[in-house]
C-alpha angles and dihedrals in degrees: 000000000000123000117270094261094049127090123247108249116224132195120198121214108190114019101198134143098292091051094046096042103036119007101042098051090049091050092046089054089065123081094204101064135059129193104220105168140025131196118186139165090294136006089248093056091046091051092048090051091050093045091052101038112009112030092171095050123095118240112220132201098215132031090220089062090051092052089052093062102118098211096049115118104180137030113206110200116203100160127116115271097272091078101037100092098045095045094043095050093044092047093051092047087051090055099254129138111239134218110183129193116235141282091066101220149335094266143344095277091060092046090052091051092049092049092047091051093048090052089053089059105042091161089067121079118233127184138167123217108260122224115254089220109110093358096121095053098031097113093045092055091047090051093051091050094044091051089052090237092151095036117214110358110241109167134020124192124183127179123190107170124164140147111233092125099040095106105082092198095057118106119253111279115225089250087061092053109090092201089062104032101028119200093341111122124195109300095334098116093041094057095038086058091051095044094048090049089057106029105024130245126341107235105190139007142193113196139186125188137180136197111217097184106033096178125047116180091325096317116117112227119215099159106098122251088201128037132180121184126189108198143179121213123218088244090060099257118137120223143195116200119188125191131177138172094185103054112125117210092003120175122244117286111277141187126205123190121186122192136175091261103035150328139254135195129194121198105204092193095067104006092243112158121199127185142167141171132230107285096030115120093230144341115285133205115268111214119232097219119206094252091055098040113111124207129206096254099150097142094051091045092054097044091047090053092051092049091047091066093227100322093107123053112203122216139262093040127195086260089058090051091048089052093055093041087057087062093044089053092046090051090052091047091048093052091048094049099031092227143101112280121205116216107220115218 
């Protein structure tokens, strides 16, 4: 850990769009951190990234060499999931704090190993990148539920329908390549994270998926283009989660929660929350007041936690990621076995 008047030194592994567009500008806005090295898919791409964005940083051929830098404090992982486990575990073992892009891992086994390693190094800060979906109204939803406005949750319905894979002639996106993205399907892990933050753990699932375009420019697709998940929450609520990558003219993603005292909807496209109780004529808008509005401040949250020397615990944690990867794994197992899969706690 650097002295108080020194900057935290960061090495980036995986300098893709999310790092360039979102994380790097937020880090560069701080005067207490410095990105000193970058490893990307190739040395040439790392050098290009540095030339365009970080002229004083060192491009590196291999991420293992970056981790070996003795004066590095933080490893910032921006790669797809296939590298998350190996880089995270190696970075922790090298004594570095770790920020890891979501989704956490390829499968549950990797998530368990990442969590176990983080627990072996409690003095090091670990954090996963949270989804922006539902961030703005997060505290409002938690307040409604804490005040028992809906009563006992009975039924949950989530729709996340979009059309990125609708062109059958397009090449396979990396998210459709299981060797890169693992068992993650569409926005499943993202919304499981959000749902479990608000409604508690999902306890069992039954899932069906379908590949609409099985062959893309010679690559065989096995990651579903469509996914439907029936689920049971630990609190007893039943849920239906629908995902699509081939839905033309789909509406914005939306959540509906029905309880024995009332109902709530969340439009993830515009962060409009509506709610109403039994006896009301209709749902009404619920204001997101300034004191309850959350911003996407993930970079500041992580750096503050590192500087706090363990006093602050950033969220989502590796345990949060492990919790949603349990559901991702169960969905894959359910599809493979065509049966209900219980998620053991």
